[in-house]
N, C-alpha and C positions, 0 to 999 in steps of 0.2 A: 484749835479744839481737839481734845484727845478722844480716843475710841470710847472711853467710858462716859464721856460727856455728850456723845451723840444721842439724840432722841431716837426712839424706836422707829418712827416713821421715816426720819431723814436717813438713818442707817439703812433701812430696808430699801429705800429708793436708790441710794448709792450702790448697794450690793446688787440689786436687780440690774442696774445699768451696767455695772462692771461685768457681771456674768454674761449679759447679752453682748457686750462689746469685745469679749475675749474669745480666744480659740483654744482654751485649755483642753487637752485630750479628754474625751468622755469615755466611760465604760459602757455606754448605752448600746454600742454596736455588738457587744458580746451576745452569743447565742443564748436562747432561752434555756437550753439544756445546761450550758456552762454556768449561767447565773443560778439555776436551781441547785446545781451541785455545790457551788460556792456558798449558797445560803445555808444549805444543810451542814456544811463543814465549818462554818465561820466560828472563829474564836479569837479573842484578843491574845496577842503575844506580848508578854510582859518583860520589861527591863527595869532594873533597880537603879535609882540615882544615888551615887555614893554620898552626896551631901545630905541625904535624909538622916544619915548617921553622924552628921557634923564632921569633925576631923578625926574620927576613929581610924585606927590603922586598917589598911587593906586586909591584913590577915584576920582582922575581927569582922570586917564587913562581908568578905567573900563567902564565908560559910552560911550567911543569912540569905543569899540570893536564891538558892534553890528552895529554902523555906518559904520564900515569898511567891512561889509558883512561877519563878522566872529562871531563865538560863543566861541572861545577859546583864552586864554591869555597865552603867554609864559613869564615866570618870569626870568629876568636877574639880575645878581649881579654886584657889583663893579668890574671893573672900567667902565663897559659899561652902566650900570644903577645902581640903588640901591634898586629896588623893592624887591629883596630877603632880604636885610637887613631891609626893611620896615616891612616885615612879622614878623620878630623877635620883632620889636618894637610894632606893632599893636596887636600881639597875634593871634593864629590860629582861635579862635572863631570869632574875629572881621573880619578877612579876609574872612572866610566863609560867614559871614553876607553880606559883600560887594559884593562877587561873586553872591550870591543869589539875592541881591537887583538889580543888573544890568543884571541878567539872563546870566551870563558868567560862563564858566567852565574853571577850570585850565587844561591846556594841559600838559605843561612841564616846567622844570627848565633848563636853560643853565647857568652853574656855572663853568667857566674855572678855577677860583681861587682855587678850591678844588682839582682839578686833578681827573682823571678817577678812581684812586684807593682809593679815599676818598669820595665816593658818597653814601655810604650805609645809612647814616643818612638822606641825601637828598632824597633818594628813599622813606624812611619811611615817611618823611614829605609830599612829593608829594602825596603819597598814602592817608594820613590822610586828605589832602585837596581836594581829588577827582581827582587828575591828574593821568597820566599813563606813563610818560616818563621823563628821565633825559638825558641831552645831554652834552657831554664834548669832548674836543680834546684829542690828545695823545701826549706824550712827544717825545723827540728825542731818537735815531738818525733818521734823515730824508735823503731822497735821495739814500737809499740803493737799490741794485738790486741783482738778482741772488741768490746765496747761502747765502750771507750776509743778504739779505732781508728775506729769508725763516727762517733763524736762529733767527733773531730779532723778527719776527712775532710769531714764536713758543714760544719764551720766554714771549712775551706779552700775548699770549693766556693762558699760565699757570698762570700768575699773575692775569688775569681777571676772571678765572673760579670761585673762591669763591664769587666774587662780582656778577657774573651772577647767581649763585645759589640763592643769596638773591633776585635778581630781579625776578627770576622765582617764588620764594616763595611768593613774594608780588604781583605778577602780574604787574610788572613795566618793561617797555622796556628801555634798554640802547641804546641810539643813539650815534654813533661815528661820530663826524664831521671830514671831510677830510681836516682839517686845514693845511694850508701851513706850512712847517717846522716840521710837526709831523710825527711819524713813519707810522701811518695809514693815508696816504694822497694820495699816488699814486693809480691808478686803480688796479695795481697788488696787493698792500697791502690790499686794501679794499676787493677784491675778495678772497684773501688768508684767511683773518680772518673770513669772512663769511663761507667759506668752512670748516675751522677748528672748528668753533663753530656754528653748525647748529640750535641752539635754536632760536625760533621765538621771544625771548625776547632780542635779540641783532640785531641791524641793522645799516645802514648807514644814518646819517643825512647829506645829500649832500648839499654842498655850491659850486655852479658852479664858483663863484668868484675865488676859489682856484684851478681851473682846466684851462688848455689851453682854450682860448675863441674860440672854434671850435664846432659848433653845432652838427656836425656828431660824434665827439668823445664823447661829453657829452651825446648825445642820445644813443650811443652804450653802454656806461657805465650804463645808466639807465636801458636799456633792460637786460644787463648782471646781474644786481643786482636783478631785478624783485621784488618779494615781500619782499626782505630784505632791500629795500629802505623804511625807516620808517618816514622820515621827509625831507622836501625839501624847501630850501631857494631860492626864486626867487630873485637872487642877481648876478649881473655880475660885471666884473672887472672895466669897464669904464676906468677912469684915476687913479684908485687906491684909497686907503684910509689911506695911511701912512704919507702923508704930507698935510699941509693946502693948499687948492685950493679955487678959487672962487666958490661960492655955485653952480652955474650952472654946473661947471665941476665936483664937488663932487657928484652931483645928477645923474651923468651918470652911477652910480652903479645900478640904478633902471631900471627894465624893462620898456620899452617905451621911456626911455630917452637915454639909451646907444645904442651902435651899434649892439648888438647881436640880431639876429632874433630868437625869442622864439617859433615860430610855430613848427619847427622840434623837439624842446625839449618837448613842450607840447604834440606833437604827440607821442613821446616815452612814456611819462607818461600815455597817453591814451592807448597805446598799451599794457602796463602791468596792465592796470586798477588800477592805483595807488590810494590807499585808505587812504594814510596818509595825514597829514596836510601840507599846503603850506603857506610859510611866506614871504610876501613882505619885503625885507630887504636891509639895507646898513649900513655902519659905517660912522659916522661923525668924523671930526677932530676938536678939540680933542675929545676923547671918553668921554661919560658921558653927553654930551649936546644933546638936541633934534635935529632931522635932519633939522627942520625949526623952526622959532622963536616962533610960537604959536601952541597951541594944535589943533586948527581948521585947520591950515595950514598942520600940519603933517597928520591928518586924510584925508584931501583932496588929498594929494600927494600919500598916500597909495591907495586911491580909484582910482586915475588915473592909477597906475600900475595894480591894480586888474582888472579894466575895460579892459586894454590892454590884460592881460592874458586871461580873459574870451573870448575876441575876438579871441585870438589864439586858444582856445579850439574849437570855432565854425569853424575856418578855418581848424583845424586839422582833 
C-alpha cells in the first residue's frame, strides 16, 4: 500500500506510533527567550529548482533566481532538467563565473539518475562549486511495515554509512527525498533512518506531494523531524503529475493554486524554526519542459506561490 492509499486514521495511528518510538532530536528544550526571538525573525529561505525552467540554459535561469526572492539554485539532471549535464559541458570555472555574475549560490544537486549509493562524486562537485547538499530518493521495496520495514531500513543504513562518512568529511548534507515508491517514504521509515543515523549531515528533503494531503499529518511529521528536516518542497498533489492534464489542472500542484491549506504546514515549520531552504515546486508532463511556456511566466508563477507562502508565514 502506498502513502497516498493510506486512510487518514491508519496513517495517523502509524505516525503517532512512529513519533512515540523514535528519539529524533527535538527543539522543545530551547529557552523561551530563544524561541520567542526565532518566532519574531522567522522567514522562509527560498531556493529555485532549475528544472522549473525545463532545459533552459543556466545563463538564462540564473538571472531569474534573485527575481524569485531566492539566492540559491538547485541543479537538476535529466530527465527533469539538464542543468547538471550543462555543468559538464560548460566546465566548473565557467559555472562559477556565471554564479558570481548573477550573485547566486549553488545550494544542492538533485540527481535521481545516479541513485543514493552513487553520489560521492556529486558531493565532491557540489563542494567545489560552493554548494552544501545532494538530494536523492531511495530504491524499493516500498510499503513495508513492522519488522519487515525495520529490517529493510537497517540494511539501508549499513549501505549508506560509508557515503555518510564522505559527506561528513566534505561538510555536505545528504537529503533523502520521501519519494513515493521508495523505501524511505513513509513517516515511519523517515523517522527510523534519522534515529539510526543521528549525523547532522543526513536529513529528510520533504516533498508533501508524496504524503497524504492532510495538513495535520504533514505538520506532525515536520515537528517530529525537527532539525533533521533539511530541505522542503512547497509542492502539493493537486491532480497529480503522471498524466498529461490541461495546464490549469497541472498547476494545482503549486501552493495557492491547489486545495491544500498551507498555513498549518508553515506554522509547523515556524514551530521548529526551520532554517533549511524552501523550494516552490511542481512537475510538468512530460518531464523536461518548463512549467510554463516562457521564462518570464515561470518566474511570475514561482513568485505567486512565494507570495502566498509568505502570507501564510504572517498568518502562522
